[in-house]
N, CA, C, O and the ligand as a Tripos MOL2 file, in Angstrom:
@<TRIPOS>MOLECULE
protein
  313   311    79     0     0
PROTEIN
NO_CHARGES

@<TRIPOS>ATOM
      1 N          97.1340  117.5850   94.8430 N.3       1 MET1
      2 CA         97.2380  116.4100   95.7230 C.3       1 MET1
      3 C          97.9020  115.2470   94.9910 C.2       1 MET1
      4 O          97.6830  115.0370   93.7980 O.2       1 MET1
      5 N          98.6860  114.5250   95.7050 N.am      2 ILE2
      6 CA         99.3250  113.3370   95.1290 C.3       2 ILE2
      7 C          98.3600  112.1540   95.2480 C.2       2 ILE2
      8 O          97.9330  111.7660   96.3360 O.2       2 ILE2
      9 N          98.0430  111.6090   94.0870 N.am      3 ASP3
     10 CA         97.2140  110.4110   94.1180 C.3       3 ASP3
     11 C          98.1300  109.2110   94.3160 C.2       3 ASP3
     12 O          98.4470  108.4810   93.3760 O.2       3 ASP3
     13 N          98.5330  109.0330   95.5290 N.am      4 PHE4
     14 CA         99.5360  108.0290   95.8600 C.3       4 PHE4
     15 C          99.0600  106.6140   95.5260 C.2       4 PHE4
     16 O          99.7980  105.8170   94.9460 O.2       4 PHE4
     17 N          97.8310  106.3220   95.8970 N.am      5 ALA5
     18 CA         97.3000  104.9680   95.6970 C.3       5 ALA5
     19 C          97.2900  104.5890   94.2230 C.2       5 ALA5
     20 O          97.6530  103.4700   93.8600 O.2       5 ALA5
     21 N          96.8760  105.5170   93.3830 N.am      6 THR6
     22 CA         96.8050  105.2430   91.9470 C.3       6 THR6
     23 C          98.1890  105.0140   91.3780 C.2       6 THR6
     24 O          98.4130  104.0930   90.5920 O.2       6 THR6
     25 N          99.1150  105.8670   91.7880 N.am      7 HIS7
     26 CA        100.4880  105.7460   91.3060 C.3       7 HIS7
     27 C         101.0740  104.3900   91.6880 C.2       7 HIS7
     28 O         101.7000  103.7070   90.8780 O.2       7 HIS7
     29 N         100.8540  104.0300   92.9280 N.am      8 ARG8
     30 CA        101.3590  102.7660   93.4460 C.3       8 ARG8
     31 C         100.7340  101.5880   92.7110 C.2       8 ARG8
     32 O         101.4090  100.6160   92.3750 O.2       8 ARG8
     33 N          99.4440  101.6940   92.4720 N.am      9 GLN9
     34 CA         98.7230  100.6280   91.7730 C.3       9 GLN9
     35 C          99.2930  100.4250   90.3740 C.2       9 GLN9
     36 O          99.4770   99.3000   89.9090 O.2       9 GLN9
     37 N          99.5670  101.5560   89.7170 N.am     10 ARG10
     38 CA        100.1030  101.5030   88.3580 C.3      10 ARG10
     39 C         101.4610  100.7980   88.3480 C.2      10 ARG10
     40 O         101.7400   99.9710   87.4790 O.2      10 ARG10
     41 N         102.2890  101.1370   89.3200 N.am     11 LEU11
     42 CA        103.5990  100.5200   89.4320 C.3      11 LEU11
     43 C         103.4840   99.0230   89.6710 C.2      11 LEU11
     44 O         104.2110   98.2230   89.0810 O.2      11 LEU11
     45 N         102.5720   98.6700   90.5320 N.am     12 HIS12
     46 CA        102.3990   97.2630   90.8500 C.3      12 HIS12
     47 C         101.8870   96.4950   89.6410 C.2      12 HIS12
     48 O         102.2700   95.3460   89.4230 O.2      12 HIS12
     49 N         101.0240   97.1240   88.8590 N.am     13 ALA13
     50 CA        100.5190   96.4990   87.6480 C.3      13 ALA13
     51 C         101.6510   96.2720   86.6630 C.2      13 ALA13
     52 O         101.7270   95.2330   86.0070 O.2      13 ALA13
     53 N         102.5230   97.2570   86.5730 N.am     14 LYS14
     54 CA        103.6700   97.1700   85.6550 C.3      14 LYS14
     55 C         104.5980   96.0290   86.0680 C.2      14 LYS14
     56 O         105.0620   95.2400   85.2450 O.2      14 LYS14
     57 N         104.8440   95.9750   87.3630 N.am     15 ILE15
     58 CA        105.7240   94.9350   87.8940 C.3      15 ILE15
     59 C         105.1080   93.5570   87.6950 C.2      15 ILE15
     60 O         105.8000   92.5980   87.3540 O.2      15 ILE15
     61 N         103.8110   93.4730   87.9110 N.am     16 ALA16
     62 CA        103.1240   92.2000   87.7390 C.3      16 ALA16
     63 C         103.2180   91.7260   86.2980 C.2      16 ALA16
     64 O         103.3670   90.5330   86.0320 O.2      16 ALA16
     65 N         103.1300   92.6780   85.3670 N.am     17 ALA17
     66 CA        103.2100   92.3500   83.9460 C.3      17 ALA17
     67 C         104.6010   91.8320   83.5950 C.2      17 ALA17
     68 O         104.7510   90.8580   82.8570 O.2      17 ALA17
     69 N         105.6130   92.5030   84.1380 N.am     18 VAL18
     70 CA        106.9980   92.0820   83.9000 C.3      18 VAL18
     71 C         107.2170   90.6900   84.4710 C.2      18 VAL18
     72 O         107.8280   89.8250   83.8430 O.2      18 VAL18
     73 N         106.7120   90.5040   85.6500 N.am     19 ARG19
     74 CA        106.8600   89.2280   86.3370 C.3      19 ARG19
     75 C         106.2080   88.0990   85.5310 C.2      19 ARG19
     76 O         106.7650   87.0120   85.3790 O.2      19 ARG19
     77 N         105.0070   88.3980   85.0220 N.am     20 ALA20
     78 CA        104.2480   87.3870   84.2910 C.3      20 ALA20
     79 C         104.9200   87.0230   82.9730 C.2      20 ALA20
     80 O         104.7670   85.9100   82.4700 O.2      20 ALA20
     81 N         105.6700   87.9820   82.4180 N.am     21 SER21
     82 CA        106.3120   87.7440   81.1330 C.3      21 SER21
     83 C         107.5520   86.8680   81.2720 C.2      21 SER21
     84 O         108.1110   86.4100   80.2750 O.2      21 SER21
     85 N         107.9650   86.6450   82.4700 N.am     22 ARG22
     86 CA        109.1190   85.7810   82.6980 C.3      22 ARG22
     87 C         108.6630   84.5050   83.3940 C.2      22 ARG22
     88 O         108.0020   84.5400   84.4310 O.2      22 ARG22
     89 N         109.0270   83.4090   82.8080 N.am     23 ALA23
     90 CA        108.6870   82.1440   83.4500 C.3      23 ALA23
     91 C         109.4390   82.0380   84.7670 C.2      23 ALA23
     92 O         110.6250   82.3640   84.8330 O.2      23 ALA23
     93 N         108.7570   81.5840   85.8190 N.am     24 PRO24
     94 CA        109.4020   81.5000   87.1350 C.3      24 PRO24
     95 C         110.6430   80.6090   87.1240 C.2      24 PRO24
     96 O         111.5730   80.8050   87.9060 O.2      24 PRO24
     97 N         110.6390   79.6330   86.2240 N.am     25 GLN25
     98 CA        111.7690   78.6900   86.1830 C.3      25 GLN25
     99 C         113.0720   79.3840   85.8100 C.2      25 GLN25
    100 O         114.1460   78.9400   86.2160 O.2      25 GLN25
    101 N         112.9900   80.4690   85.0400 N.am     26 THR26
    102 CA        114.2170   81.1290   84.5900 C.3      26 THR26
    103 C         115.0320   81.6300   85.7780 C.2      26 THR26
    104 O         116.2420   81.8310   85.6780 O.2      26 THR26
    105 N         114.3560   81.8260   86.8900 N.am     27 LEU27
    106 CA        115.0410   82.2950   88.0970 C.3      27 LEU27
    107 C         116.0750   81.2700   88.5590 C.2      27 LEU27
    108 O         117.1100   81.6210   89.1250 O.2      27 LEU27
    109 N         115.7790   80.0220   88.3120 N.am     28 LEU28
    110 CA        116.6560   78.9680   88.8080 C.3      28 LEU28
    111 C         117.5970   78.4460   87.7330 C.2      28 LEU28
    112 O         118.4740   77.6240   88.0000 O.2      28 LEU28
    113 N         117.4010   78.9320   86.5190 N.am     29 GLU29
    114 CA        118.2320   78.4640   85.4160 C.3      29 GLU29
    115 C         119.6670   78.9640   85.5470 C.2      29 GLU29
    116 O         119.9180   80.1030   85.9400 O.2      29 GLU29
    117 N         120.5670   78.1080   85.2150 N.am     30 ALA30
    118 CA        121.9710   78.5060   85.2110 C.3      30 ALA30
    119 C         122.2610   79.3070   83.9510 C.2      30 ALA30
    120 O         121.8660   78.9270   82.8480 O.2      30 ALA30
    121 N         122.9580   80.4210   84.1360 N.am     31 LYS31
    122 CA        123.2970   81.2730   83.0030 C.3      31 LYS31
    123 C         124.7960   81.1900   82.7840 C.2      31 LYS31
    124 O         125.5850   81.5670   83.6510 O.2      31 LYS31
    125 N         125.1710   80.7080   81.6490 N.am     32 GLY32
    126 CA        126.5940   80.5610   81.3680 C.3      32 GLY32
    127 C         127.2640   79.6200   82.3470 C.2      32 GLY32
    128 O         128.4250   79.8030   82.7150 O.2      32 GLY32
    129 N         126.5190   78.6160   82.7590 N.am     33 GLY33
    130 CA        127.0840   77.6200   83.6630 C.3      33 GLY33
    131 C         127.0750   78.0420   85.1140 C.2      33 GLY33
    132 O         127.5700   77.3160   85.9760 O.2      33 GLY33
    133 N         126.5160   79.2120   85.3970 N.am     34 CYS34
    134 CA        126.4920   79.7070   86.7800 C.3      34 CYS34
    135 C         125.3350   79.0940   87.5440 C.2      34 CYS34
    136 O         124.1800   79.1990   87.1310 O.2      34 CYS34
    137 N         125.6410   78.4720   88.6300 N.am     35 GLN35
    138 CA        124.5930   78.0230   89.5450 C.3      35 GLN35
    139 C         124.3000   79.2110   90.4460 C.2      35 GLN35
    140 O         124.9510   79.4170   91.4700 O.2      35 GLN35
    141 N         123.3030   79.9870   90.0380 N.am     36 HIS36
    142 CA        123.0710   81.2680   90.6930 C.3      36 HIS36
    143 C         122.9710   81.1720   92.2080 C.2      36 HIS36
    144 O         122.3450   80.2720   92.7680 O.2      36 HIS36
    145 N         123.6000   82.1170   92.8270 N.am     37 ASP37
    146 CA        123.5400   82.2390   94.2710 C.3      37 ASP37
    147 C         122.7820   83.5340   94.5640 C.2      37 ASP37
    148 O         123.3860   84.5730   94.8300 O.2      37 ASP37
    149 N         121.4590   83.4580   94.5130 N.am     38 TRP38
    150 CA        120.6360   84.6590   94.6290 C.3      38 TRP38
    151 C         120.6760   85.2480   96.0190 C.2      38 TRP38
    152 O         120.4840   84.5500   97.0150 O.2      38 TRP38
    153 N         120.9300   86.5530   96.0740 N.am     39 ARG39
    154 CA        120.8700   87.2820   97.3360 C.3      39 ARG39
    155 C         119.8600   88.4060   97.1730 C.2      39 ARG39
    156 O         119.8050   89.0600   96.1320 O.2      39 ARG39
    157 N         119.0800   88.6170   98.1870 N.am     40 LYS40
    158 CA        118.0760   89.6750   98.1280 C.3      40 LYS40
    159 C         118.6680   90.9550   98.7000 C.2      40 LYS40
    160 O         119.2470   90.9410   99.7860 O.2      40 LYS40
    161 N         118.5260   92.0550   97.9810 N.am     41 PHE41
    162 CA        118.9900   93.3210   98.5230 C.3      41 PHE41
    163 C         118.1060   94.4690   98.0270 C.2      41 PHE41
    164 O         117.3010   94.3120   97.1100 O.2      41 PHE41
    165 N         118.2840   95.6010   98.6520 N.am     42 LYS42
    166 CA        117.5040   96.7880   98.2860 C.3      42 LYS42
    167 C         118.3230   97.6800   97.3780 C.2      42 LYS42
    168 O         119.5050   97.9270   97.6170 O.2      42 LYS42
    169 N         117.6780   98.1530   96.3400 N.am     43 GLN43
    170 CA        118.3260   99.1280   95.4750 C.3      43 GLN43
    171 C         117.5450  100.4260   95.6030 C.2      43 GLN43
    172 O         116.4360  100.5670   95.0870 O.2      43 GLN43
    173 N         118.1550  101.3590   96.3020 N.am     44 SER44
    174 CA        117.4550  102.6080   96.6030 C.3      44 SER44
    175 C         117.1890  103.4330   95.3500 C.2      44 SER44
    176 O         117.9970  103.4840   94.4230 O.2      44 SER44
    177 N         116.0510  104.0610   95.3590 N.am     45 VAL45
    178 CA        115.6670  104.9660   94.2820 C.3      45 VAL45
    179 C         115.4770  106.3290   94.9220 C.2      45 VAL45
    180 O         114.7840  106.4570   95.9310 O.2      45 VAL45
    181 N         116.0850  107.3330   94.3450 N.am     46 ARG46
    182 CA        115.9260  108.6700   94.9100 C.3      46 ARG46
    183 C         114.6870  109.3270   94.2990 C.2      46 ARG46
    184 O         114.6630  109.6590   93.1140 O.2      46 ARG46
    185 N         113.6760  109.5030   95.1210 N.am     47 PRO47
    186 CA        112.4420  110.1050   94.5890 C.3      47 PRO47
    187 C         112.6720  111.5560   94.1710 C.2      47 PRO47
    188 O         113.4190  112.2970   94.8090 O.2      47 PRO47
    189 N         112.0230  111.9310   93.1040 N.am     48 ARG48
    190 CA        112.1750  113.2940   92.5890 C.3      48 ARG48
    191 C         110.8110  113.9900   92.5640 C.2      48 ARG48
    192 O         109.7590  113.3580   92.6630 O.2      48 ARG48
    193 N         110.8730  115.2910   92.4320 N.am     49 GLY49
    194 CA        109.6560  116.0860   92.2770 C.3      49 GLY49
    195 C         108.6860  115.8500   93.4100 C.2      49 GLY49
    196 O         109.0390  115.9970   94.5800 O.2      49 GLY49
    197 N         107.4710  115.4850   93.0710 N.am     50 GLU50
    198 CA        106.4240  115.3510   94.0780 C.3      50 GLU50
    199 C         106.6920  114.1940   95.0450 C.2      50 GLU50
    200 O         106.0350  114.0780   96.0800 O.2      50 GLU50
    201 N         107.6700  113.3320   94.6970 N.am     51 TRP51
    202 CA        107.9410  112.1740   95.5440 C.3      51 TRP51
    203 C         109.0400  112.4460   96.5590 C.2      51 TRP51
    204 O         109.3880  111.5770   97.3580 O.2      51 TRP51
    205 N         109.5810  113.6510   96.5230 N.am     52 ILE52
    206 CA        110.6650  113.9970   97.4470 C.3      52 ILE52
    207 C         110.1910  113.8320   98.8840 C.2      52 ILE52
    208 O         109.0580  114.1730   99.2240 O.2      52 ILE52
    209 N         111.0710  113.3070   99.7150 N.am     53 GLY53
    210 CA        110.7250  113.0810  101.1110 C.3      53 GLY53
    211 C         110.2690  111.6710  101.3840 C.2      53 GLY53
    212 O         110.0760  111.2740  102.5330 O.2      53 GLY53
    213 N         110.0970  110.9120  100.3060 N.am     54 MET54
    214 CA        109.7100  109.5190  100.4780 C.3      54 MET54
    215 C         110.8960  108.6310  100.1630 C.2      54 MET54
    216 O         111.8100  109.0110   99.4300 O.2      54 MET54
    217 N         110.8580  107.4540  100.7300 N.am     55 GLU55
    218 CA        111.9190  106.5050  100.4500 C.3      55 GLU55
    219 C         111.3780  105.4110   99.5490 C.2      55 GLU55
    220 O         110.3430  104.8100   99.8350 O.2      55 GLU55
    221 N         112.0750  105.1640   98.4800 N.am     56 ALA56
    222 CA        111.6450  104.1200   97.5580 C.3      56 ALA56
    223 C         112.8090  103.2050   97.2220 C.2      56 ALA56
    224 O         113.9580  103.6380   97.1320 O.2      56 ALA56
    225 N         112.4960  101.9640   97.0440 N.am     57 TYR57
    226 CA        113.5640  101.0390   96.6520 C.3      57 TYR57
    227 C         113.0080   99.8380   95.9000 C.2      57 TYR57
    228 O         111.8660   99.4220   96.0960 O.2      57 TYR57
    229 N         113.8420   99.3080   95.0500 N.am     58 PHE58
    230 CA        113.5230   98.0570   94.3860 C.3      58 PHE58
    231 C         114.0520   96.9270   95.2490 C.2      58 PHE58
    232 O         115.1450   97.0190   95.8080 O.2      58 PHE58
    233 N         113.2850   95.8750   95.3540 N.am     59 VAL59
    234 CA        113.7940   94.6600   95.9710 C.3      59 VAL59
    235 C         114.3720   93.8220   94.8370 C.2      59 VAL59
    236 O         113.6640   93.3980   93.9230 O.2      59 VAL59
    237 N         115.6600   93.6000   94.9260 N.am     60 VAL60
    238 CA        116.3750   92.9830   93.8150 C.3      60 VAL60
    239 C         117.0150   91.6770   94.2600 C.2      60 VAL60
    240 O         117.5680   91.5800   95.3560 O.2      60 VAL60
    241 N         116.9310   90.6860   93.4030 N.am     61 LEU61
    242 CA        117.6780   89.4620   93.6110 C.3      61 LEU61
    243 C         118.9280   89.5500   92.7550 C.2      61 LEU61
    244 O         118.8450   89.7720   91.5480 O.2      61 LEU61
    245 N         120.0620   89.3790   93.3640 N.am     62 GLY62
    246 CA        121.3020   89.4490   92.6110 C.3      62 GLY62
    247 C         122.1600   88.2220   92.8500 C.2      62 GLY62
    248 O         122.2110   87.6820   93.9550 O.2      62 GLY62
    249 N         122.8330   87.7940   91.7890 N.am     63 CYS63
    250 CA        123.7710   86.6850   91.9110 C.3      63 CYS63
    251 C         125.1720   87.2640   91.9990 C.2      63 CYS63
    252 O         125.6230   87.9670   91.0940 O.2      63 CYS63
    253 N         125.8540   86.9660   93.0940 N.am     64 GLU64
    254 CA        127.1790   87.5460   93.3090 C.3      64 GLU64
    255 C         128.2150   86.9410   92.3760 C.2      64 GLU64
    256 O         129.2780   87.5240   92.1620 O.2      64 GLU64
    257 N         127.9140   85.7930   91.8280 N.am     65 ARG65
    258 CA        128.9090   85.1160   90.9800 C.3      65 ARG65
    259 C         128.9390   85.6890   89.5640 C.2      65 ARG65
    260 O         130.0050   86.0140   89.0400 O.2      65 ARG65
    261 N         127.7530   85.8090   88.9490 N.am     66 CYS66
    262 CA        127.7450   86.2570   87.5560 C.3      66 CYS66
    263 C         127.1230   87.6430   87.4110 C.2      66 CYS66
    264 O         126.9770   88.1460   86.2970 O.2      66 CYS66
    265 N         126.7560   88.2620   88.5380 N.am     67 LYS67
    266 CA        126.1940   89.6050   88.5610 C.3      67 LYS67
    267 C         124.8210   89.7140   87.8930 C.2      67 LYS67
    268 O         124.3900   90.8030   87.5170 O.2      67 LYS67
    269 N         124.1510   88.5890   87.7510 N.am     68 ALA68
    270 CA        122.7870   88.6170   87.2250 C.3      68 ALA68
    271 C         121.8930   89.3170   88.2440 C.2      68 ALA68
    272 O         122.0810   89.1790   89.4530 O.2      68 ALA68
    273 N         120.9210   90.0690   87.7380 N.am     69 LYS69
    274 CA        120.0760   90.8520   88.6210 C.3      69 LYS69
    275 C         118.6260   90.7120   88.1990 C.2      69 LYS69
    276 O         118.3150   90.6570   87.0090 O.2      69 LYS69
    277 N         117.7500   90.6540   89.1770 N.am     70 ARG70
    278 CA        116.3430   90.5240   88.8780 C.3      70 ARG70
    279 C         115.5280   91.3470   89.8680 C.2      70 ARG70
    280 O         115.6210   91.1510   91.0800 O.2      70 ARG70
    281 N         114.7420   92.2560   89.3460 N.am     71 THR71
    282 CA        113.9020   93.0750   90.2140 C.3      71 THR71
    283 C         112.6300   92.3050   90.5360 C.2      71 THR71
    284 O         111.9170   91.8640   89.6350 O.2      71 THR71
    285 N         112.3520   92.1480   91.8200 N.am     72 VAL72
    286 CA        111.1860   91.3640   92.2030 C.3      72 VAL72
    287 C         110.0880   92.2000   92.8430 C.2      72 VAL72
    288 O         108.9360   91.7710   92.9160 O.2      72 VAL72
    289 N         110.4480   93.3990   93.3070 N.am     73 ASP73
    290 CA        109.4020   94.2100   93.9340 C.3      73 ASP73
    291 C         109.8350   95.6720   93.9710 C.2      73 ASP73
    292 O         111.0140   96.0000   93.8380 O.2      73 ASP73
    293 N         108.8460   96.5320   94.1540 N.am     74 TYR74
    294 CA        109.1270   97.9570   94.2810 C.3      74 TYR74
    295 C         108.3590   98.4880   95.4840 C.2      74 TYR74
    296 O         107.1430   98.3190   95.5850 O.2      74 TYR74
    297 N         109.0740   99.1240   96.3810 N.am     75 VAL75
    298 CA        108.4600   99.5520   97.6340 C.3      75 VAL75
    299 C         108.6230  101.0570   97.8080 C.2      75 VAL75
    300 O         109.7080  101.6020   97.6090 O.2      75 VAL75
    301 N         107.5460  101.7130   98.1750 N.am     76 VAL76
    302 CA        107.6070  103.1400   98.4870 C.3      76 VAL76
    303 C         107.1630  103.3200   99.9300 C.2      76 VAL76
    304 O         106.1010  102.8450  100.3340 O.2      76 VAL76
    305 N         107.9920  104.0100  100.6950 N.am     77 GLU77
    306 CA        107.6310  104.2900  102.0840 C.3      77 GLU77
    307 C         107.5060  105.7900  102.2340 C.2      77 GLU77
    308 O         108.2770  106.5610  101.6640 O.2      77 GLU77
    309 N         106.5120  106.1840  103.0190 N.am     78 ARG78
    310 CA        106.4500  107.6200  103.2580 C.3      78 ARG78
    311 C         106.4300  107.9200  104.7350 C.2      78 ARG78
    312 O         106.3790  109.0850  105.1270 O.2      78 ARG78
    313 ZN        124.7440   83.5840   88.6230 Zn       79 ZN79
@<TRIPOS>BOND
     1     1     2 1
     2     2     3 1
     3     3     4 2
     4     3     5 am
     5     5     6 1
     6     6     7 1
     7     7     8 2
     8     7     9 am
     9     9    10 1
    10    10    11 1
    11    11    12 2
    12    11    13 am
    13    13    14 1
    14    14    15 1
    15    15    16 2
    16    15    17 am
    17    17    18 1
    18    18    19 1
    19    19    20 2
    20    19    21 am
    21    21    22 1
    22    22    23 1
    23    23    24 2
    24    23    25 am
    25    25    26 1
    26    26    27 1
    27    27    28 2
    28    27    29 am
    29    29    30 1
    30    30    31 1
    31    31    32 2
    32    31    33 am
    33    33    34 1
    34    34    35 1
    35    35    36 2
    36    35    37 am
    37    37    38 1
    38    38    39 1
    39    39    40 2
    40    39    41 am
    41    41    42 1
    42    42    43 1
    43    43    44 2
    44    43    45 am
    45    45    46 1
    46    46    47 1
    47    47    48 2
    48    47    49 am
    49    49    50 1
    50    50    51 1
    51    51    52 2
    52    51    53 am
    53    53    54 1
    54    54    55 1
    55    55    56 2
    56    55    57 am
    57    57    58 1
    58    58    59 1
    59    59    60 2
    60    59    61 am
    61    61    62 1
    62    62    63 1
    63    63    64 2
    64    63    65 am
    65    65    66 1
    66    66    67 1
    67    67    68 2
    68    67    69 am
    69    69    70 1
    70    70    71 1
    71    71    72 2
    72    71    73 am
    73    73    74 1
    74    74    75 1
    75    75    76 2
    76    75    77 am
    77    77    78 1
    78    78    79 1
    79    79    80 2
    80    79    81 am
    81    81    82 1
    82    82    83 1
    83    83    84 2
    84    83    85 am
    85    85    86 1
    86    86    87 1
    87    87    88 2
    88    87    89 am
    89    89    90 1
    90    90    91 1
    91    91    92 2
    92    91    93 am
    93    93    94 1
    94    94    95 1
    95    95    96 2
    96    95    97 am
    97    97    98 1
    98    98    99 1
    99    99   100 2
   100    99   101 am
   101   101   102 1
   102   102   103 1
   103   103   104 2
   104   103   105 am
   105   105   106 1
   106   106   107 1
   107   107   108 2
   108   107   109 am
   109   109   110 1
   110   110   111 1
   111   111   112 2
   112   111   113 am
   113   113   114 1
   114   114   115 1
   115   115   116 2
   116   115   117 am
   117   117   118 1
   118   118   119 1
   119   119   120 2
   120   119   121 am
   121   121   122 1
   122   122   123 1
   123   123   124 2
   124   123   125 am
   125   125   126 1
   126   126   127 1
   127   127   128 2
   128   127   129 am
   129   129   130 1
   130   130   131 1
   131   131   132 2
   132   131   133 am
   133   133   134 1
   134   134   135 1
   135   135   136 2
   136   135   137 am
   137   137   138 1
   138   138   139 1
   139   139   140 2
   140   139   141 am
   141   141   142 1
   142   142   143 1
   143   143   144 2
   144   143   145 am
   145   145   146 1
   146   146   147 1
   147   147   148 2
   148   147   149 am
   149   149   150 1
   150   150   151 1
   151   151   152 2
   152   151   153 am
   153   153   154 1
   154   154   155 1
   155   155   156 2
   156   155   157 am
   157   157   158 1
   158   158   159 1
   159   159   160 2
   160   159   161 am
   161   161   162 1
   162   162   163 1
   163   163   164 2
   164   163   165 am
   165   165   166 1
   166   166   167 1
   167   167   168 2
   168   167   169 am
   169   169   170 1
   170   170   171 1
   171   171   172 2
   172   171   173 am
   173   173   174 1
   174   174   175 1
   175   175   176 2
   176   175   177 am
   177   177   178 1
   178   178   179 1
   179   179   180 2
   180   179   181 am
   181   181   182 1
   182   182   183 1
   183   183   184 2
   184   183   185 am
   185   185   186 1
   186   186   187 1
   187   187   188 2
   188   187   189 am
   189   189   190 1
   190   190   191 1
   191   191   192 2
   192   191   193 am
   193   193   194 1
   194   194   195 1
   195   195   196 2
   196   195   197 am
   197   197   198 1
   198   198   199 1
   199   199   200 2
   200   199   201 am
   201   201   202 1
   202   202   203 1
   203   203   204 2
   204   203   205 am
   205   205   206 1
   206   206   207 1
   207   207   208 2
   208   207   209 am
   209   209   210 1
   210   210   211 1
   211   211   212 2
   212   211   213 am
   213   213   214 1
   214   214   215 1
   215   215   216 2
   216   215   217 am
   217   217   218 1
   218   218   219 1
   219   219   220 2
   220   219   221 am
   221   221   222 1
   222   222   223 1
   223   223   224 2
   224   223   225 am
   225   225   226 1
   226   226   227 1
   227   227   228 2
   228   227   229 am
   229   229   230 1
   230   230   231 1
   231   231   232 2
   232   231   233 am
   233   233   234 1
   234   234   235 1
   235   235   236 2
   236   235   237 am
   237   237   238 1
   238   238   239 1
   239   239   240 2
   240   239   241 am
   241   241   242 1
   242   242   243 1
   243   243   244 2
   244   243   245 am
   245   245   246 1
   246   246   247 1
   247   247   248 2
   248   247   249 am
   249   249   250 1
   250   250   251 1
   251   251   252 2
   252   251   253 am
   253   253   254 1
   254   254   255 1
   255   255   256 2
   256   255   257 am
   257   257   258 1
   258   258   259 1
   259   259   260 2
   260   259   261 am
   261   261   262 1
   262   262   263 1
   263   263   264 2
   264   263   265 am
   265   265   266 1
   266   266   267 1
   267   267   268 2
   268   267   269 am
   269   269   270 1
   270   270   271 1
   271   271   272 2
   272   271   273 am
   273   273   274 1
   274   274   275 1
   275   275   276 2
   276   275   277 am
   277   277   278 1
   278   278   279 1
   279   279   280 2
   280   279   281 am
   281   281   282 1
   282   282   283 1
   283   283   284 2
   284   283   285 am
   285   285   286 1
   286   286   287 1
   287   287   288 2
   288   287   289 am
   289   289   290 1
   290   290   291 1
   291   291   292 2
   292   291   293 am
   293   293   294 1
   294   294   295 1
   295   295   296 2
   296   295   297 am
   297   297   298 1
   298   298   299 1
   299   299   300 2
   300   299   301 am
   301   301   302 1
   302   302   303 1
   303   303   304 2
   304   303   305 am
   305   305   306 1
   306   306   307 1
   307   307   308 2
   308   307   309 am
   309   309   310 1
   310   310   311 1
   311   311   312 2
@<TRIPOS>SUBSTRUCTURE
     1 MET1         2 RESIDUE 1 A MET
     2 ILE2         6 RESIDUE 1 A ILE
     3 ASP3        10 RESIDUE 1 A ASP
     4 PHE4        14 RESIDUE 1 A PHE
     5 ALA5        18 RESIDUE 1 A ALA
     6 THR6        22 RESIDUE 1 A THR
     7 HIS7        26 RESIDUE 1 A HIS
     8 ARG8        30 RESIDUE 1 A ARG
     9 GLN9        34 RESIDUE 1 A GLN
    10 ARG10       38 RESIDUE 1 A ARG
    11 LEU11       42 RESIDUE 1 A LEU
    12 HIS12       46 RESIDUE 1 A HIS
    13 ALA13       50 RESIDUE 1 A ALA
    14 LYS14       54 RESIDUE 1 A LYS
    15 ILE15       58 RESIDUE 1 A ILE
    16 ALA16       62 RESIDUE 1 A ALA
    17 ALA17       66 RESIDUE 1 A ALA
    18 VAL18       70 RESIDUE 1 A VAL
    19 ARG19       74 RESIDUE 1 A ARG
    20 ALA20       78 RESIDUE 1 A ALA
    21 SER21       82 RESIDUE 1 A SER
    22 ARG22       86 RESIDUE 1 A ARG
    23 ALA23       90 RESIDUE 1 A ALA
    24 PRO24       94 RESIDUE 1 A PRO
    25 GLN25       98 RESIDUE 1 A GLN
    26 THR26      102 RESIDUE 1 A THR
    27 LEU27      106 RESIDUE 1 A LEU
    28 LEU28      110 RESIDUE 1 A LEU
    29 GLU29      114 RESIDUE 1 A GLU
    30 ALA30      118 RESIDUE 1 A ALA
    31 LYS31      122 RESIDUE 1 A LYS
    32 GLY32      126 RESIDUE 1 A GLY
    33 GLY33      130 RESIDUE 1 A GLY
    34 CYS34      134 RESIDUE 1 A CYS
    35 GLN35      138 RESIDUE 1 A GLN
    36 HIS36      142 RESIDUE 1 A HIS
    37 ASP37      146 RESIDUE 1 A ASP
    38 TRP38      150 RESIDUE 1 A TRP
    39 ARG39      154 RESIDUE 1 A ARG
    40 LYS40      158 RESIDUE 1 A LYS
    41 PHE41      162 RESIDUE 1 A PHE
    42 LYS42      166 RESIDUE 1 A LYS
    43 GLN43      170 RESIDUE 1 A GLN
    44 SER44      174 RESIDUE 1 A SER
    45 VAL45      178 RESIDUE 1 A VAL
    46 ARG46      182 RESIDUE 1 A ARG
    47 PRO47      186 RESIDUE 1 A PRO
    48 ARG48      190 RESIDUE 1 A ARG
    49 GLY49      194 RESIDUE 1 A GLY
    50 GLU50      198 RESIDUE 1 A GLU
    51 TRP51      202 RESIDUE 1 A TRP
    52 ILE52      206 RESIDUE 1 A ILE
    53 GLY53      210 RESIDUE 1 A GLY
    54 MET54      214 RESIDUE 1 A MET
    55 GLU55      218 RESIDUE 1 A GLU
    56 ALA56      222 RESIDUE 1 A ALA
    57 TYR57      226 RESIDUE 1 A TYR
    58 PHE58      230 RESIDUE 1 A PHE
    59 VAL59      234 RESIDUE 1 A VAL
    60 VAL60      238 RESIDUE 1 A VAL
    61 LEU61      242 RESIDUE 1 A LEU
    62 GLY62      246 RESIDUE 1 A GLY
    63 CYS63      250 RESIDUE 1 A CYS
    64 GLU64      254 RESIDUE 1 A GLU
    65 ARG65      258 RESIDUE 1 A ARG
    66 CYS66      262 RESIDUE 1 A CYS
    67 LYS67      266 RESIDUE 1 A LYS
    68 ALA68      270 RESIDUE 1 A ALA
    69 LYS69      274 RESIDUE 1 A LYS
    70 ARG70      278 RESIDUE 1 A ARG
    71 THR71      282 RESIDUE 1 A THR
    72 VAL72      286 RESIDUE 1 A VAL
    73 ASP73      290 RESIDUE 1 A ASP
    74 TYR74      294 RESIDUE 1 A TYR
    75 VAL75      298 RESIDUE 1 A VAL
    76 VAL76      302 RESIDUE 1 A VAL
    77 GLU77      306 RESIDUE 1 A GLU
    78 ARG78      310 RESIDUE 1 A ARG
    79 ZN79       313 GROUP 0 **** ****
């Protein structure tokens, strides 16, 4: 059996840790003089093995000007 809830919880914990390690202000900081123009988009992940048949994606903030990218969430749909 797939322990889906546990797996998901672990992922969320990991993401929360990554998030906490970055100060929220850095999101708005200009990098190399770029006034970031953040756009939210989905970055699909192809599930493998026991996850086949599910759709997963990262919710990513990307700046079209300097190509900076920031993962803000991870979503699994079944
Ligand atoms: Zn930028």
